[in-house]
DODOMAR-688414 format. One record per residue (C-alpha): residue number from 1; residue in one letter; x, y, z. Coordinates in nm, 3 decimals. Last residue first. Layout:
N
   nr  rest        X        Y        Z
  NUM     A        X        Y        Z
...
END
This chain:
480
   nr  rest        X        Y        Z
  480     S  -13.816   19.018   -6.681
  479     T  -13.837   18.673   -6.522
  478     L  -13.657   18.741   -6.193
  477     L  -13.813   19.082   -6.140
  476     N  -14.164   18.959   -6.218
  475     R  -14.139   18.661   -5.985
  474     I  -14.004   18.872   -5.699
  473     W  -14.283   19.127   -5.737
  472     A  -14.546   18.853   -5.764
  471     E  -14.423   18.690   -5.444
  470     L  -14.419   19.023   -5.264
  469     A  -14.769   19.109   -5.388
  468     D  -14.900   18.777   -5.254
  467     P  -14.724   18.837   -4.921
  466     D  -14.853   19.197   -4.889
  465     R  -14.557   19.425   -4.821
  464     P  -14.454   19.557   -5.164
  463     L  -14.207   19.850   -5.187
  462     E  -14.390   20.150   -5.329
  461     R  -14.521   20.241   -4.982
  460     S  -14.179   20.354   -4.860
  459     L  -14.286   20.707   -4.764
  458     V  -14.595   20.582   -4.582
  457     E  -14.788   20.904   -4.529
  456     V  -14.970   20.949   -4.200
  455     G  -15.256   21.142   -4.046
  454     D  -15.423   21.427   -4.234
  453     E  -15.188   21.695   -4.101
  452     T  -14.899   21.467   -4.183
  451     V  -14.674   21.235   -3.980
  450     L  -14.423   21.082   -4.218
  449     V  -14.360   20.708   -4.233
  448     D  -14.064   20.483   -4.304
  447     D  -14.152   20.115   -4.333
  446     E  -14.037   19.802   -4.155
  445     I  -14.149   19.440   -4.176
  444     R  -13.963   19.195   -3.954
  443     I  -13.972   18.818   -3.975
  442     G  -13.748   18.553   -3.820
  441     I  -13.822   18.185   -3.880
  440     G  -13.564   17.951   -3.727
  439     R  -13.824   17.722   -3.573
  438     Y  -14.168   17.736   -3.731
  437     E  -14.170   17.388   -3.890
  436     E  -14.039   17.236   -3.566
  435     P  -14.344   17.318   -3.356
  434     F  -14.288   17.617   -3.124
  433     L  -14.217   17.605   -2.751
  432     L  -13.901   17.410   -2.831
  431     D  -13.718   17.723   -2.944
  430     D  -13.382   17.592   -3.074
  429     P  -13.397   17.765   -3.414
  428     Q  -13.510   18.090   -3.246
  427     I  -13.855   18.213   -3.338
  426     Y  -13.834   18.585   -3.412
  425     L  -14.145   18.798   -3.457
  424     G  -14.120   19.157   -3.576
  423     P  -14.279   19.498   -3.559
  422     E  -14.127   19.783   -3.760
  421     V  -14.296   20.122   -3.788
  420     T  -14.027   20.378   -3.862
  419     L  -14.027   20.749   -3.797
  418     V  -14.047   21.092   -3.956
  417     H  -14.208   21.364   -3.746
  416     G  -14.318   21.660   -3.955
  415     V  -14.669   21.699   -3.815
  414     A  -14.650   21.603   -3.449
  413     L  -14.656   21.280   -3.251
  412     E  -14.691   21.312   -2.877
  411     G  -14.428   21.243   -2.613
  410     N  -14.355   20.959   -2.374
  409     L  -14.080   20.802   -2.585
  408     Y  -13.983   21.131   -2.750
  407     Q  -14.034   21.475   -2.593
  406     E  -14.117   21.350   -2.244
  405     S  -13.829   21.102   -2.269
  404     R  -13.580   21.379   -2.334
  403     A  -13.405   21.380   -2.670
  402     K  -13.057   21.227   -2.681
  401     A  -13.153   20.968   -2.947
  400     C  -13.283   21.229   -3.190
  399     D  -13.248   20.988   -3.483
  398     H  -13.198   20.615   -3.469
  397     V  -13.095   20.593   -3.836
  396     D  -12.924   20.924   -3.783
  395     I  -12.973   21.215   -4.022
  394     G  -13.343   21.134   -4.012
  393     L  -13.546   20.863   -3.841
  392     M  -13.735   20.841   -3.512
  391     H  -13.794   20.491   -3.379
  390     G  -14.020   20.189   -3.425
  389     S  -14.179   19.872   -3.292
  388     A  -13.969   19.829   -2.979
  387     H  -13.745   19.523   -2.958
  386     V  -13.792   19.193   -2.774
  385     S  -14.042   19.024   -3.004
  384     W  -14.052   18.645   -2.956
  383     R  -13.987   18.632   -2.581
  382     R  -14.178   18.962   -2.579
  381     H  -14.506   18.770   -2.575
  380     L  -14.451   18.694   -2.206
  379     G  -14.502   19.059   -2.114
  378     V  -14.619   19.006   -1.753
  377     E  -14.570   19.325   -1.545
  376     P  -14.621   19.532   -1.859
  375     D  -14.972   19.380   -1.888
  374     L  -14.994   19.280   -2.254
  373     T  -14.950   18.915   -2.148
  372     E  -15.288   18.916   -1.976
  371     E  -15.481   19.051   -2.271
  370     A  -15.317   18.803   -2.507
  369     T  -15.421   18.520   -2.277
  368     V  -15.171   18.327   -2.068
  367     T  -14.948   18.024   -2.133
  366     L  -14.863   18.162   -2.474
  365     V  -14.752   17.922   -2.747
  364     G  -15.097   17.829   -2.879
  363     L  -15.066   17.976   -3.228
  362     R  -15.382   18.178   -3.164
  361     E  -15.220   18.328   -2.853
  360     L  -14.912   18.419   -3.053
  359     G  -15.131   18.602   -3.302
  358     E  -15.312   18.791   -3.025
  357     A  -14.977   18.891   -2.876
  356     L  -14.851   19.016   -3.211
  355     V  -15.170   19.217   -3.266
  354     R  -15.145   19.379   -2.924
  353     M  -14.774   19.445   -2.968
  352     C  -14.825   19.647   -3.284
  351     A  -15.092   19.872   -3.132
  350     N  -14.890   19.925   -2.814
  349     N  -14.577   20.009   -3.014
  348     I  -14.759   20.273   -3.214
  347     D  -14.951   20.414   -2.916
  346     R  -14.619   20.476   -2.739
  345     Y  -14.564   20.788   -2.951
  344     K  -14.892   20.922   -2.816
  343     A  -15.127   21.048   -3.081
  342     G  -15.152   21.425   -3.128
  341     P  -15.081   21.415   -3.501
  340     K  -15.137   21.069   -3.647
  339     V  -14.970   20.726   -3.645
  338     A  -15.193   20.459   -3.490
  337     R  -15.298   20.329   -3.832
  336     I  -14.930   20.257   -3.903
  335     G  -14.907   20.042   -3.591
  334     A  -15.217   19.842   -3.683
  333     E  -15.073   19.786   -4.030
  332     Q  -14.749   19.669   -3.871
  331     A  -14.927   19.420   -3.650
  330     A  -15.125   19.282   -3.945
  329     L  -14.797   19.240   -4.135
  328     V  -14.638   19.061   -3.839
  327     I  -14.927   18.815   -3.812
  326     E  -14.926   18.764   -4.189
  325     Y  -14.554   18.682   -4.187
  324     I  -14.596   18.418   -3.915
  323     E  -14.857   18.231   -4.121
  322     R  -14.668   18.288   -4.446
  321     Q  -14.353   18.128   -4.307
  320     A  -14.547   17.828   -4.175
  319     K  -14.724   17.767   -4.508
  318     T  -14.401   17.810   -4.705
  317     F  -14.350   18.142   -4.879
  316     K  -14.250   18.143   -5.248
  315     G  -13.990   18.351   -5.435
  314     N  -13.690   18.121   -5.388
  313     I  -13.540   18.355   -5.128
  312     P  -13.873   18.420   -4.958
  311     I  -13.841   18.788   -4.861
  310     T  -13.858   18.965   -4.527
  309     R  -13.850   19.338   -4.594
  308     T  -13.691   19.603   -4.379
  307     I  -13.651   19.973   -4.450
  306     D  -13.440   20.244   -4.289
  305     A  -13.385   20.556   -4.502
  304     T  -13.101   20.796   -4.441
  303     Y  -13.030   21.167   -4.443
  302     H  -12.660   21.249   -4.480
  301     S  -12.702   21.532   -4.736
  300     E  -12.531   21.308   -4.992
  299     V  -12.790   21.032   -4.945
  298     E  -12.771   20.757   -4.684
  297     V  -12.919   20.439   -4.833
  296     G  -13.091   20.206   -4.590
  295     A  -13.098   19.835   -4.512
  294     D  -13.279   19.563   -4.318
  293     L  -13.303   19.252   -4.537
  292     L  -13.457   18.948   -4.371
  291     L  -13.411   18.668   -4.625
  290     L  -13.635   18.364   -4.585
  289     D  -13.533   18.004   -4.646
  288     G  -13.667   17.763   -4.909
  287     S  -13.374   17.816   -5.144
  286     L  -13.067   17.887   -4.937
  285     A  -12.885   18.215   -4.886
  284     P  -12.552   18.107   -4.735
  283     G  -12.383   18.279   -4.442
  282     D  -12.131   18.563   -4.412
  281     N  -12.353   18.862   -4.343
  280     R  -12.164   18.952   -4.027
  279     I  -12.426   19.222   -3.968
  278     W  -12.692   19.029   -3.776
  277     H  -12.843   19.294   -3.551
  276     L  -13.165   19.122   -3.445
  275     V  -13.033   18.766   -3.463
  274     C  -13.349   18.571   -3.549
  273     A  -13.295   18.654   -3.917
  272     H  -12.977   18.443   -3.896
  271     A  -13.215   18.145   -3.885
  270     G  -13.255   18.158   -4.264
  269     A  -13.088   18.451   -4.436
  268     A  -12.993   18.775   -4.262
  267     A  -12.867   19.060   -4.476
  266     I  -12.855   19.332   -4.209
  265     T  -12.681   19.629   -4.369
  264     N  -12.453   19.838   -4.150
  263     Y  -12.601   20.184   -4.111
  262     G  -12.708   20.476   -4.331
  261     L  -12.502   20.320   -4.608
  260     E  -12.304   20.570   -4.806
  259     N  -12.328   20.876   -5.028
  258     G  -12.623   20.817   -5.247
  257     D  -12.734   20.668   -5.577
  256     I  -12.415   20.492   -5.685
  255     R  -12.266   20.430   -5.340
  254     A  -12.589   20.308   -5.185
  253     R  -12.667   20.099   -5.494
  252     K  -12.332   19.922   -5.469
  251     Y  -12.393   19.864   -5.099
  250     F  -12.716   19.680   -5.181
  249     T  -12.541   19.437   -5.412
  248     G  -12.253   19.389   -5.170
  247     D  -12.485   19.286   -4.885
  246     I  -12.680   19.048   -5.109
  245     V  -12.365   18.880   -5.244
  244     R  -12.231   18.872   -4.889
  243     E  -12.546   18.695   -4.769
  242     G  -12.486   18.436   -5.039
  241     R  -12.163   18.326   -4.881
  240     P  -12.147   17.976   -5.029
  239     H  -12.265   18.124   -5.361
  238     N  -12.533   17.974   -5.587
  237     M  -12.825   18.107   -5.383
  236     A  -12.673   18.457   -5.393
  235     D  -12.639   18.447   -5.771
  234     P  -13.007   18.355   -5.806
  233     L  -13.095   18.623   -5.548
  232     S  -12.924   18.910   -5.732
  231     K  -13.242   19.041   -5.897
  230     V  -13.404   19.055   -5.555
  229     V  -13.108   19.257   -5.427
  228     D  -13.131   19.511   -5.709
  227     T  -13.496   19.573   -5.624
  226     F  -13.405   19.624   -5.261
  225     G  -13.146   19.881   -5.370
  224     R  -13.399   20.063   -5.586
  223     I  -13.622   20.085   -5.279
  222     T  -13.328   20.230   -5.088
  221     A  -13.277   20.499   -5.349
  220     N  -13.645   20.593   -5.320
  219     V  -13.625   20.606   -4.940
  218     A  -13.313   20.824   -4.942
  217     K  -13.463   21.068   -5.192
  216     R  -13.785   21.088   -4.990
  215     M  -13.582   21.158   -4.676
  214     E  -13.407   21.440   -4.858
  213     G  -13.741   21.600   -4.944
  212     I  -13.853   21.564   -4.583
  211     E  -13.534   21.737   -4.471
  210     F  -13.591   22.032   -4.705
  209     D  -13.952   22.066   -4.591
  208     D  -13.857   22.082   -4.224
  207     K  -13.835   21.775   -4.000
  206     V  -13.970   21.778   -3.646
  205     L  -13.748   21.584   -3.404
  204     R  -13.421   21.744   -3.516
  203     L  -13.427   22.032   -3.268
  202     E  -13.467   21.769   -2.996
  201     S  -13.120   21.627   -3.058
  200     L  -12.934   21.958   -3.054
  199     A  -13.135   22.059   -2.748
  198     I  -13.030   21.745   -2.561
  197     T  -12.664   21.805   -2.646
  196     L  -12.690   22.166   -2.530
  195     K  -12.858   22.064   -2.205
  194     G  -12.577   21.816   -2.145
  193     D  -12.320   22.093   -2.165
  192     S  -12.518   22.278   -1.896
  191     E  -12.303   22.154   -1.606
  190     N  -12.005   22.308   -1.784
  189     V  -11.689   22.103   -1.840
  188     P  -11.378   22.313   -1.885
  187     I  -11.286   22.387   -2.249
  186     L  -10.946   22.269   -2.374
  185     A  -10.978   21.895   -2.307
  184     D  -11.318   21.865   -2.476
  183     L  -11.194   22.073   -2.769
  182     K  -10.894   21.850   -2.826
  181     S  -11.105   21.534   -2.783
  180     D  -11.354   21.638   -3.050
  179     E  -11.688   21.454   -3.076
  178     G  -11.761   21.352   -2.716
  177     R  -11.895   21.686   -2.608
  176     H  -12.129   21.939   -2.762
  175     V  -11.962   22.224   -2.578
  174     L  -12.110   22.506   -2.371
  173     T  -11.914   22.819   -2.292
  172     E  -11.979   23.088   -2.032
  171     K  -11.756   23.368   -2.150
  170     K  -11.391   23.449   -2.089
  169     S  -11.230   23.596   -2.399
  168     L  -10.940   23.381   -2.514
  167     L  -11.170   23.146   -2.708
  166     F  -11.202   23.384   -2.999
  165     E  -10.826   23.407   -3.051
  164     D  -10.791   23.029   -3.023
  163     L  -11.028   22.986   -3.318
  162     E  -10.807   23.170   -3.566
  161     T  -10.601   22.861   -3.659
  160     I  -10.920   22.695   -3.786
  159     N  -10.927   22.945   -4.074
  158     R  -11.256   23.128   -4.091
  157     T  -11.605   23.092   -4.240
  156     S  -11.909   23.317   -4.194
  155     I  -12.217   23.118   -4.295
  154     Q  -12.423   23.124   -4.612
  153     Y  -12.362   22.760   -4.707
  152     R  -12.229   22.802   -5.060
  151     K  -12.105   23.159   -5.017
  150     K  -11.914   23.101   -4.695
  149     I  -11.783   22.763   -4.809
  148     E  -11.648   22.917   -5.131
  147     A  -11.492   23.211   -4.947
  146     L  -11.307   22.975   -4.713
  145     A  -11.167   22.781   -5.009
  144     L  -11.306   22.433   -5.058
  143     Y  -11.069   22.148   -4.984
  142     R  -10.896   21.968   -5.269
  141     G  -10.802   21.605   -5.252
  140     V  -10.716   21.370   -4.968
  139     W  -10.349   21.276   -5.011
  138     F  -10.192   21.531   -5.245
  137     E  -10.433   21.787   -5.100
  136     G  -10.286   21.750   -4.751
  135     H  -10.537   21.727   -4.466
  134     R  -10.506   21.376   -4.325
  133     R  -10.189   21.240   -4.485
  132     D  -10.000   21.567   -4.436
  131     R   -9.691   21.555   -4.660
  130     Y   -9.791   21.719   -4.990
  129     F   -9.981   22.033   -4.890
  128     T   -9.874   22.002   -4.526
  127     E   -9.529   22.112   -4.637
  126     L   -9.646   22.472   -4.648
  125     N   -9.584   22.725   -4.926
  124     R   -9.856   22.566   -5.144
  123     D  -10.117   22.679   -4.891
  122     N  -10.387   22.413   -4.888
  121     K  -10.756   22.503   -4.891
  120     P  -10.860   22.584   -4.538
  119     H  -10.881   22.371   -4.223
  118     V  -11.215   22.489   -4.088
  117     F  -11.375   22.730   -3.840
  116     L  -11.744   22.807   -3.900
  115     M  -11.879   23.123   -3.744
  114     E  -12.219   23.219   -3.609
  113     E  -12.263   23.555   -3.438
  112     H  -12.517   23.507   -3.165
  111     G  -12.823   23.682   -3.023
  110     T  -12.891   24.055   -3.008
  109     A  -12.622   24.178   -2.768
  108     T  -12.380   23.920   -2.901
  107     P  -12.293   23.562   -2.806
  106     E  -12.043   23.369   -3.024
  105     F  -12.199   23.054   -3.173
  104     L  -11.903   22.856   -3.304
  103     L  -11.910   22.566   -3.550
  102     I  -11.590   22.361   -3.542
  101     S  -11.413   22.177   -3.824
  100     E  -11.201   21.875   -3.726
   99     P  -11.278   21.688   -4.051
   98     V  -11.364   21.914   -4.346
   97     I  -11.720   21.885   -4.469
   96     D  -11.768   21.950   -4.842
   95     G  -11.790   21.593   -4.974
   94     A  -12.060   21.487   -4.729
   93     I  -12.304   21.771   -4.780
   92     M  -12.317   22.072   -4.549
   91     G  -12.650   22.184   -4.402
   90     T  -12.458   22.373   -4.132
   89     L  -12.681   22.316   -3.829
   88     H  -12.801   21.965   -3.919
   87     I  -12.457   21.842   -4.025
   86     F  -12.298   21.969   -3.704
   85     A  -12.568   21.799   -3.496
   84     S  -12.521   21.476   -3.693
   83     N  -12.155   21.426   -3.626
   82     A  -11.935   21.435   -3.934
   81     R  -11.853   21.111   -4.117
   80     F  -11.490   21.033   -4.195
   79     T  -11.413   20.701   -4.359
   78     Y  -11.239   20.498   -4.091
   77     D  -10.876   20.584   -4.044
   76     C  -10.567   20.383   -4.131
   75     D  -10.245   20.460   -3.940
   74     N  -10.260   20.156   -3.710
   73     N  -10.615   20.025   -3.734
   72     R  -10.955   20.184   -3.776
   71     V  -10.859   20.520   -3.629
   70     K  -11.139   20.773   -3.599
   69     F  -11.085   21.112   -3.762
   68     Q  -11.234   21.394   -3.563
   67     G  -11.574   21.549   -3.518
   66     A  -11.775   21.828   -3.679
   65     P  -11.751   22.025   -3.358
   64     I  -12.039   22.223   -3.202
   63     L  -11.925   22.504   -2.973
   62     L  -12.175   22.736   -2.804
   61     R  -12.098   23.063   -2.627
   60     K  -12.379   23.161   -2.393
   59     G  -12.562   23.494   -2.378
   58     P  -12.892   23.354   -2.500
   57     F  -12.907   22.972   -2.518
   56     L  -13.245   22.859   -2.657
   55     A  -13.275   23.145   -2.907
   54     S  -12.942   23.052   -3.063
   53     L  -13.063   22.698   -3.128
   52     A  -13.368   22.823   -3.320
   51     A  -13.154   23.068   -3.516
   50     R  -12.916   22.787   -3.610
   49     R  -13.209   22.582   -3.740
   48     Q  -13.335   22.876   -3.947
   47     R  -12.989   22.917   -4.104
   46     S  -12.987   22.544   -4.178
   45     W  -13.307   22.586   -4.379
   44     P  -13.185   22.886   -4.577
   43     A  -12.859   22.705   -4.666
   42     S  -12.992   22.360   -4.762
   41     E  -13.042   22.454   -5.127
   40     H  -12.670   22.529   -5.161
   39     I  -12.578   22.879   -5.274
   38     A  -12.375   22.854   -5.594
   37     A  -12.002   22.851   -5.530
   36     S  -11.910   22.617   -5.813
   35     E  -11.550   22.512   -5.770
   34     S  -11.280   22.770   -5.808
   33     E  -11.050   22.743   -6.105
   32     R  -10.690   22.671   -6.029
   31     E  -10.413   22.928   -6.022
   30     G  -10.082   22.788   -6.136
   29     W   -9.813   22.621   -5.928
   28     G   -9.447   22.655   -6.021
   27     R   -9.306   22.709   -5.676
   26     R   -9.318   22.575   -5.323
   25     M   -9.259   22.208   -5.409
   24     L   -8.923   22.297   -5.564
   23     Q   -8.803   22.453   -5.238
   22     R   -8.891   22.143   -5.039
   21     L   -8.730   21.923   -5.304
   20     P   -8.406   22.124   -5.279
   19     E   -8.424   22.101   -4.896
   18     S   -8.462   21.724   -4.901
   17     V   -8.781   21.557   -4.780
   16     P   -8.751   21.235   -4.582
   15     L   -8.952   20.934   -4.701
   14     D   -9.258   20.846   -4.496
   13     Y   -9.210   20.517   -4.309
   12     S   -9.248   20.658   -3.957
   11     T   -9.572   20.829   -4.049
   10     T   -9.675   21.185   -4.130
    9     V   -9.928   21.439   -4.007
    8     P   -9.784   21.767   -4.132
    7     K   -9.660   22.028   -3.886
    6     E   -9.639   22.373   -4.046
    5     G  -10.017   22.425   -4.034
    4     D  -10.008   22.439   -3.657
    3     F  -10.339   22.423   -3.474
    2     N  -10.266   22.494   -3.111
    1     M  -10.622   22.474   -2.981
END
């Protein structure tokens, strides 16, 4: 792949380096202590995941890249985040992953030899150390030594410059494409590349014990973030961009307790709640309106929560707000009851939609009965609820998205699945089919659930959902 450690990534405005300075930069450096090389708790679990992938593709070389830098503008990159398949198979935490790393499964007579190729800790004899803006230690900080990565994550680790040598031998090679343009261009497309990508997604459907533990951490951090937001509501109401106050408050918790946001926070006040992916978050948060907060903390292992609460900004629901809220809550409870091993994944959405349709029928806005609208060929109720009522959750907020329909949308729930249950009703501010007092109300209630042998565990159960409990929770936080 023509990796050349002698060629630093520089810009047109970088100052030239004189020969005396170049020579000075090569000497006078002491030995630095190694970072802790204790075996990471994810290592045995990621080793099992790699073994499962190896068994699916005997005799085939597999390449799973971590991904490349993505340019935000000019010479500024977005914060690097490795692709989820690489994270799942290595178990590496955010601060240890080197951009442009590649995980290789080299076929052997008994399976695969697994090797991780990375940009190594800087060589002080190379200019990259102080001139390379993407991999130089002066710019981005210290990389782990190859031996440290090997011990910490229990996987053979090599210098990225050695990868070409392995790729010289002609073997059928599959690539997880779309993550590394250099690799995509180097390796000819194989008709089975797509099968690899599907397998990488489906391997994440059932979470192991380590993953479930990380999901609990993410959920608990997210609950703390929601608590912080409620405490910030007085400040938000007094600011012309109150949604930004809310957004920033939650982001602070994500950075303190985790690694990042699992996705862009939706801090939608008033009629903005009717915009399903409202992420501008630049409006006011007015007393008397509702706040739809859809947010999740991504912890250091990259697992994320995804929780939504719809909160009265001044702490008290109006009659119309409560009426719509109670319909959505009843729908969510029906969806949660549908979660159990062996149930159809679609059962969750069907259960939620039935309750929503019945509620809309009671409100008198449907021109047909609830039973009639639930016919897929009719579906009039979806004017007010266009999204599905849940999705898989894990390293990605919409996890396992490349899984086959028969394994996901049309599949059965199994012990270890982690998913959301999140029905909603959204009455646009110009919807003349509803009386005026309902217009501009958008409500979604979302919880993260784990399929267990006994049925279901609501991981986010500590965050109030009942409208009376919500009001009491807000009141207690603002008066304590």
